[in-house]
Every structure is written in structure tokens, then in C-alpha cells.
VOPAGU-2260 file (C-alpha; in pm, 1 decimal, decimal comma):
REM VOPAGU-2260
SITE   aa  ch    i         X         Y         Z
SITE  ALA   A    0    1606,5   -6798,1   -1828,3
SITE  THR   A    1    1509,2   -6428,6   -1617,1
SITE  LEU   A    2    1326,6   -6382,6   -1298,9
SITE  ALA   A    3    1027,2   -6108,5   -1290,8
SITE  VAL   A    4     913,8   -6014,8    -953,9
SITE  ASP   A    5     868,8   -5600,8    -987,3
SITE  GLU   A    6     576,7   -5421,4   -1055,7
SITE  THR   A    7     656,8   -5086,1    -965,6
SITE  ALA   A    8     933,6   -4854,4   -1027,7
SITE  LYS   A    9    1121,0   -4965,0    -696,2
SITE  HIS   A   10    1186,1   -5343,3    -562,2
SITE  HIS   A   11     946,9   -5438,1    -319,7
SITE  PRO   A   12     873,4   -5847,3    -345,1
SITE  GLY   A   13     582,1   -5824,8     -76,2
SITE  ASN   A   14     400,3   -5599,7    -281,5
SITE  ILE   A   15     324,6   -5838,4    -575,7
SITE  ALA   A   16     -34,4   -5797,6    -671,4
SITE  MET   A   17     -39,5   -5971,2   -1047,3
SITE  PRO   A   18    -325,5   -6221,1   -1039,7
SITE  ALA   A   19    -278,6   -6604,7   -1123,5
SITE  ALA   A   20    -645,1   -6711,0   -1149,0
SITE  ARG   A   21    -707,9   -7034,3   -1189,5
SITE  ALA   A   22    -838,4   -7153,7   -1572,0
SITE  GLY   A   23    -907,5   -7486,7   -1624,4
SITE  ASN   A   24    -575,6   -7747,9   -1483,0
SITE  GLY   A   25    -383,5   -7479,6   -1504,0
SITE  PHE   A   26    -414,6   -7090,4   -1417,0
SITE  LYS   A   27    -404,7   -6730,9   -1624,5
SITE  LEU   A   28    -161,6   -6455,2   -1584,8
SITE  SER   A   29    -274,4   -6121,8   -1602,1
SITE  GLY   A   30     -65,1   -5806,5   -1546,9
SITE  THR   A   31     315,0   -5603,1   -1590,4
SITE  LYS   A   32     648,5   -5710,1   -1404,0
SITE  THR   A   33     923,0   -5386,5   -1430,9
SITE  PHE   A   34    1259,1   -5417,2   -1452,4
SITE  VAL   A   35    1359,0   -5790,3   -1528,5
SITE  ILE   A   36    1646,4   -5797,5   -1585,1
SITE  ASP   A   37    1760,8   -5945,7   -1991,4
SITE  GLY   A   38    1339,3   -5993,0   -2019,0
SITE  HIS   A   39    1369,6   -5916,7   -2403,8
SITE  VAL   A   40    1612,6   -6143,5   -2479,9
SITE  ALA   A   41    1492,9   -6443,0   -2200,6
SITE  SER   A   42    1335,3   -6747,6   -2300,1
SITE  LEU   A   43    1240,3   -6881,1   -2006,2
SITE  LEU   A   44    1026,8   -6619,1   -1739,9
SITE  ILE   A   45    1052,6   -6752,1   -1387,3
SITE  VAL   A   46     691,6   -6504,4   -1292,1
SITE  ALA   A   47     617,9   -6457,1    -922,7
SITE  ALA   A   48     223,2   -6403,8    -875,9
SITE  ARG   A   49     -42,9   -6403,1    -653,0
SITE  THR   A   50    -218,6   -6706,7    -570,1
SITE  ALA   A   51    -439,3   -6633,0    -298,9
SITE  GLY   A   52    -403,6   -6366,4     -40,2
SITE  LYS   A   53    -386,7   -5980,1     -67,1
SITE  THR   A   54    -105,2   -5712,8    -131,4
SITE  GLY   A   55     146,6   -5722,4      93,5
SITE  ASP   A   56     109,7   -6100,2     227,0
SITE  THR   A   57     411,8   -6311,5     200,4
SITE  SER   A   58     177,3   -6633,9     200,8
SITE  GLY   A   59     -39,1   -6660,8    -156,0
SITE  LEU   A   60     278,8   -6644,6    -404,7
SITE  THR   A   61     308,0   -6882,3    -646,4
SITE  LEU   A   62     603,0   -6937,1    -914,0
SITE  PHE   A   63     538,4   -7028,5   -1285,3
SITE  LEU   A   64     762,6   -7065,6   -1565,2
SITE  VAL   A   65     656,2   -6906,2   -1872,0
SITE  ASP   A   66     766,4   -6951,3   -2219,5
SITE  ALA   A   67     838,8   -6602,1   -2336,3
SITE  LYS   A   68     692,0   -6671,7   -2671,6
SITE  SER   A   69     374,2   -6785,6   -2499,0
SITE  PRO   A   70      66,4   -6600,4   -2653,7
SITE  GLY   A   71     -34,0   -6235,3   -2458,9
SITE  VAL   A   72     380,7   -6201,0   -2333,8
SITE  ARG   A   73     485,6   -5861,3   -2467,9
SITE  ALA   A   74     840,7   -5743,6   -2368,4
SITE  GLU   A   75     974,5   -5356,5   -2415,9
SITE  ARG   A   76    1309,9   -5343,2   -2365,2
SITE  THR   A   77    1363,4   -5058,0   -2126,6
SITE  ALA   A   78    1814,1   -4962,7   -2143,0
SITE  THR   A   79    1974,5   -4884,8   -1811,3
SITE  VAL   A   80    2169,5   -4628,4   -1765,7
SITE  ASP   A   81    2496,2   -4808,1   -1747,9
SITE  THR   A   82    2397,9   -4946,2   -2112,7
SITE  HIS   A   83    2246,1   -5319,5   -1970,5
SITE  ASN   A   84    1963,5   -5426,2   -2100,3
SITE  ALA   A   85    1611,5   -5474,2   -1849,5
SITE  ALA   A   86    1222,1   -5514,8   -1938,0
SITE  ARG   A   87     911,3   -5413,4   -1909,0
SITE  ILE   A   88     719,1   -5737,2   -1952,4
SITE  THR   A   89     316,0   -5774,4   -1970,5
SITE  PHE   A   90     103,0   -6074,3   -1945,3
SITE  GLU   A   91    -254,1   -5989,0   -2086,4
SITE  ASP   A   92    -441,4   -6334,9   -2010,4
SITE  VAL   A   93    -133,1   -6566,4   -2030,4
SITE  ASN   A   94    -222,5   -6949,3   -2015,0
SITE  VAL   A   95      23,4   -7089,4   -1771,4
SITE  SER   A   96       0,6   -7513,4   -1713,1
SITE  ALA   A   97     -46,5   -7659,9   -1377,8
SITE  ASP   A   98     310,0   -7832,1   -1485,4
SITE  ASN   A   99     473,8   -7510,0   -1520,5
SITE  VAL   A  100     410,2   -7433,8   -1128,7
SITE  LEU   A  101     780,6   -7384,1    -975,6
SITE  GLY   A  102     797,9   -7547,6    -593,8
SITE  LYS   A  103     424,8   -7544,5    -445,8
SITE  ILE   A  104     124,6   -7341,7    -486,1
SITE  ASP   A  105      82,7   -7067,1    -217,5
SITE  ALA   A  106     423,9   -7115,4     -99,5
SITE  GLY   A  107     633,0   -6913,1    -319,2
SITE  TRP   A  108     752,5   -6676,0     -89,0
SITE  ASP   A  109    1032,2   -6839,7      65,7
SITE  VAL   A  110    1171,5   -6970,4    -223,3
SITE  LEU   A  111    1191,6   -6639,3    -442,7
SITE  GLU   A  112    1356,6   -6489,2     -53,4
SITE  GLY   A  113    1652,6   -6731,5     -79,5
SITE  VAL   A  114    1683,7   -6640,1    -445,1
SITE  LEU   A  115    1673,6   -6250,6    -395,8
SITE  ASN   A  116    1920,1   -6311,0     -53,3
SITE  ALA   A  117    2148,5   -6457,4    -307,3
SITE  GLY   A  118    2095,9   -6197,9    -587,2
SITE  ARG   A  119    2127,4   -5959,4    -330,0
SITE  ALA   A  120    2522,8   -6073,2    -164,1
SITE  ALA   A  121    2600,1   -6067,2    -526,4
SITE  VAL   A  122    2513,2   -5746,2    -609,6
SITE  ALA   A  123    2643,9   -5630,6    -323,5
SITE  SER   A  124    3007,7   -5770,6    -404,1
SITE  GLU   A  125    3005,6   -5651,4    -745,5
SITE  MET   A  126    2954,5   -5303,2    -603,3
SITE  VAL   A  127    3276,4   -5368,5    -354,4
SITE  GLY   A  128    3454,3   -5447,7    -630,1
SITE  ALA   A  129    3331,5   -5143,0    -830,6
SITE  SER   A  130    3425,7   -4927,7    -511,8
SITE  GLU   A  131    3748,5   -5044,8    -514,7
SITE  GLU   A  132    3818,7   -5004,1    -903,7
SITE  ALA   A  133    3732,2   -4668,3    -858,5
SITE  PHE   A  134    3910,7   -4610,6    -536,1
SITE  SER   A  135    4289,2   -4751,5    -635,7
SITE  ARG   A  136    4163,3   -4510,4    -947,1
SITE  THR   A  137    4116,7   -4192,0    -758,1
SITE  VAL   A  138    4468,3   -4254,6    -541,8
SITE  ALA   A  139    4648,9   -4352,6    -883,8
SITE  TYR   A  140    4506,8   -4018,1    -986,2
SITE  LEU   A  141    4621,8   -3858,4    -622,9
SITE  LYS   A  142    4962,0   -3894,3    -714,0
SITE  GLU   A  143    5025,6   -3839,3   -1026,4
SITE  ARG   A  144    4806,3   -3525,9   -1078,7
SITE  LYS   A  145    4972,9   -3173,3    -953,8
SITE  GLN   A  146    4878,0   -2843,9    -862,0
SITE  PHE   A  147    5075,3   -2547,1    -713,8
SITE  GLY   A  148    5368,1   -2759,7    -774,3
SITE  LYS   A  149    5254,9   -3019,4    -557,1
SITE  ALA   A  150    5127,7   -3347,1    -560,6
SITE  ILE   A  151    4692,2   -3303,4    -525,7
SITE  GLY   A  152    4717,7   -3629,6    -299,7
SITE  GLU   A  153    4978,1   -3437,4     -68,9
SITE  PHE   A  154    4662,8   -3199,9      80,3
SITE  GLN   A  155    4583,9   -3288,9     348,9
SITE  ALA   A  156    4164,7   -3212,1     320,7
SITE  LEU   A  157    4163,1   -3508,3      38,4
SITE  GLN   A  158    4412,2   -3711,1     212,7
SITE  HIS   A  159    4139,9   -3719,3     507,7
SITE  ARG   A  160    3854,3   -3778,1     247,1
SITE  ALA   A  161    4085,3   -4037,0      92,2
SITE  ALA   A  162    4128,1   -4213,2     415,6
SITE  HIS   A  163    3726,8   -4232,6     539,0
SITE  LEU   A  164    3634,4   -4402,0     199,3
SITE  TYR   A  165    3890,4   -4684,5     291,3
SITE  CYS   A  166    3736,3   -4727,0     654,4
SITE  GLU   A  167    3390,7   -4719,5     438,6
SITE  LEU   A  168    3503,6   -4959,9     223,0
SITE  GLU   A  169    3713,0   -5194,9     417,5
SITE  VAL   A  170    3350,7   -5204,3     634,6
SITE  THR   A  171    3180,2   -5313,2     374,1
SITE  ARG   A  172    3381,2   -5579,8     246,6
SITE  ALA   A  173    3366,0   -5737,0     558,3
SITE  ALA   A  174    3007,6   -5747,6     559,9
SITE  VAL   A  175    3002,7   -5876,1     229,5
SITE  LEU   A  176    3144,2   -6186,3     330,5
SITE  LYS   A  177    2994,3   -6232,3     646,0
SITE  ALA   A  178    2683,6   -6241,0     449,7
SITE  LEU   A  179    2823,4   -6466,2     144,9
SITE  GLN   A  180    2966,5   -6716,9     449,9
SITE  THR   A  181    2610,6   -6686,4     599,9
SITE  LEU   A  182    2462,2   -6786,3     285,6
SITE  ASP   A  183    2679,6   -7101,4     303,0
SITE  ASP   A  184    2612,1   -7185,2     678,9
SITE  ALA   A  185    2250,6   -7131,3     678,3
SITE  TYR   A  186    2103,1   -7048,7     398,0
SITE  ASP   A  187    1767,2   -6982,5     531,2
SITE  ARG   A  188    1855,5   -6741,1     830,9
SITE  ALA   A  189    2087,8   -6499,7     602,2
SITE  GLY   A  190    1805,7   -6215,3     540,8
SITE  ALA   A  191    1923,4   -5986,9     820,2
SITE  ILE   A  192    2304,2   -5965,8     707,5
SITE  VAL   A  193    2214,1   -6005,5     338,0
SITE  SER   A  194    2029,8   -5715,4     371,2
SITE  VAL   A  195    2310,3   -5486,1     599,0
SITE  ALA   A  196    2638,3   -5616,4     301,4
SITE  LYS   A  197    2331,1   -5461,1      26,5
SITE  ALA   A  198    2254,0   -5176,3     227,4
SITE  ARG   A  199    2614,0   -5071,4     313,5
SITE  ALA   A  200    2726,8   -5231,6     -58,6
SITE  GLY   A  201    2516,4   -4926,3    -153,2
SITE  LEU   A  202    2605,1   -4618,7      48,8
SITE  SER   A  203    2949,9   -4724,4      36,7
SITE  ALA   A  204    2984,9   -4771,1    -324,8
SITE  THR   A  205    2814,8   -4408,9    -441,0
SITE  LEU   A  206    3054,5   -4281,4    -175,8
SITE  ALA   A  207    3328,0   -4431,5    -404,8
SITE  VAL   A  208    3196,3   -4317,3    -725,2
SITE  GLN   A  209    3099,9   -3948,6    -636,5
SITE  GLU   A  210    3454,9   -3903,5    -440,9
SITE  GLY   A  211    3624,3   -4039,6    -738,0
SITE  VAL   A  212    3442,8   -3820,9    -969,0
SITE  GLN   A  213    3517,9   -3483,2    -727,7
SITE  MET   A  214    3869,2   -3522,1    -719,8
SITE  HIS   A  215    3928,2   -3588,5   -1065,2
SITE  GLY   A  216    3775,2   -3289,3   -1118,8
SITE  GLY   A  217    3645,7   -3179,7   -1478,8
SITE  ILE   A  218    3777,6   -3480,9   -1683,8
SITE  GLY   A  219    3546,7   -3680,4   -1356,4
SITE  MET   A  220    3220,0   -3580,0   -1562,8
SITE  THR   A  221    3358,4   -3696,8   -1890,0
SITE  ASP   A  222    3156,7   -3991,3   -2088,1
SITE  GLU   A  223    3533,9   -4078,1   -2241,4
SITE  PHE   A  224    3693,2   -4101,6   -1859,6
SITE  ASP   A  225    3596,8   -4416,9   -1684,0
SITE  ILE   A  226    3560,6   -4303,3   -1365,9
SITE  GLY   A  227    3173,2   -4239,5   -1502,3
SITE  LEU   A  228    3123,7   -4586,8   -1603,4
SITE  PHE   A  229    3170,4   -4708,6   -1270,8
SITE  MET   A  230    2890,3   -4434,2   -1143,0
SITE  LYS   A  231    2655,1   -4583,8   -1404,4
SITE  ARG   A  232    2686,7   -4907,0   -1327,4
SITE  VAL   A  233    2715,8   -4869,1    -963,5
SITE  ARG   A  234    2331,4   -4665,1    -975,5
SITE  VAL   A  235    2142,6   -4958,8   -1144,3
SITE  CYS   A  236    2307,7   -5262,9    -859,7
SITE  GLN   A  237    2168,4   -4976,4    -598,9
SITE  GLU   A  238    1862,6   -5006,6    -713,6
SITE  LEU   A  239    1899,8   -5383,0    -829,8
SITE  PHE   A  240    1699,8   -5650,2    -582,2
SITE  GLY   A  241    1619,8   -5286,8    -342,4
SITE  ASP   A  242    1816,3   -4976,5    -263,6
SITE  SER   A  243    1997,4   -4879,9      48,9
SITE  ASN   A  244    1671,2   -4734,6     196,8
SITE  PHE   A  245    1501,6   -5043,4     112,1
SITE  HIS   A  246    1718,7   -5318,3     295,1
SITE  ALA   A  247    1784,1   -5084,8     613,8
SITE  ASP   A  248    1381,0   -5093,2     653,0
SITE  ARG   A  249    1368,4   -5439,9     557,9
SITE  LEU   A  250    1661,7   -5504,5     865,7
SITE  ALA   A  251    1489,0   -5247,6    1120,9
SITE  ARG   A  252    1178,0   -5510,8    1029,5
SITE  LEU   A  253    1334,6   -5832,2    1074,0
SITE  ASN   A  254    1444,0   -5694,7    1389,0
SITE  ARG   A  255    1061,2   -5619,7    1477,8
SITE  TYR   A  256    1145,9   -5251,5    1523,2
């Protein structure tokens, strides 16, 4: 199964506009979903569609279980930069019975938000792991690469940059741990700290891989060198379930700014 939520190039579940019109004893879905992870091979699609209200409303959303082989469902594979797969899925008058409604009609937002928060925290955790691996490889390289008869890690400018990155990663690790703890302890109130974690993870992971490439010099730019793999994966994770800008804005709105 996979989750089909977004309809534009950027993650924004509040802007779901895809209609689910009443049709007999069920519904008829028409529209397009983008960036559906592994959507081209999934057998079941969990689709968020609008059964009431207008774009931007949190009420009026319903979740549907849709067989990927249903008539009118068409999936187009879109390879991401890290060689993983997503899909653009088009629904053309796809009939879904009332039995395939997941949860309650018009009340899918809270369920969707909870699931997305769990996913965001999981992706933030992965980004912490990628950041730390990129950082550890970079520090090891600073100790072994020599220039002007010295290990480049002896140069104070690079020490400052490595120390700054270490501090950023520690703060992010703490934020992600807090987000995971809050999901365990107060699942329905975890939105704000999850946004803090995802926003920080995006910023610090981007810094980690960029510094990794910079400090590795020319070889850091080659596809054959592993540091590039971390950069590509971090770029995809940054977009997955909302980038740092999305979550900074979300956090501000949750705090009524």
C-alpha cells in the first residue's frame, strides 16, 4: 500500500482539491496525485480526496482504499534523484464503494495528519542518520588527506566548520528524539514538535552533505564517490512530507503567528 496525498510539485496536504463525488452507493474519483512513493508497483492506494468543502479546508476530506488495478487508474513512474521511485497517478472516473472508505466520511484530516506526522518523524530520523554518516566520513577524510605536509583536519578553518556542523547535528538529534517521544506519549498533540524536527533535520542534513562535498574537494563531486549518494537521498527526504520551509510555516501557524 502507498499514500496518495499531494497534487502539486510541493507537499501541501491542506490544498487537496481532488473531488470524490457521490455516485450511487459509493463515490467517483477524478484527478491526479503526485510524488506517490512506489506508486507504480503498489497494489493498494490510500487516497485523500475532497467530499465536501473547498480547497484549503481541513474538514470535508475523506480517505479511500483504491485497488491500483481499478478501471481508470493510471500510474506513471517518476524516478527520483536518489534512484528511488515515485509515481504520478491519474484517476479518471474511478468508482469506489462506500465499503472502501477508510475512517469516517468528511473526517479524514485528523487521521491523515497523524499518519503524516509519523512519516515526517521517520524521515527526519533517516536524515539524522544520513547526516551523521556523511559527517563521520568527512571527519575521517580530514584526518587522512594531507596538503602542504599536514592533514587538512589540522587547518583551523576546517575545524571550525566541522565543529559547527557537529553542534547542528546534536541539536537536530535532540529535536527528533523529542518528536518520536511525543508521538508515543501524545500522538494527537505532536504536530508542532514534529515540524521542528523535520525542519531542523532538513537544514542540518543539507548542511552536512554540502560540507561533506566541499571538504572532500574534487572527488566529492564524482558520482563514484559515496558522499554524493547521501546528498541525493537528503534532497529527496527534504521534499518528502514537507521541506524545511513548509514546516517552519506550519509551526508558525500552529502557534498562531
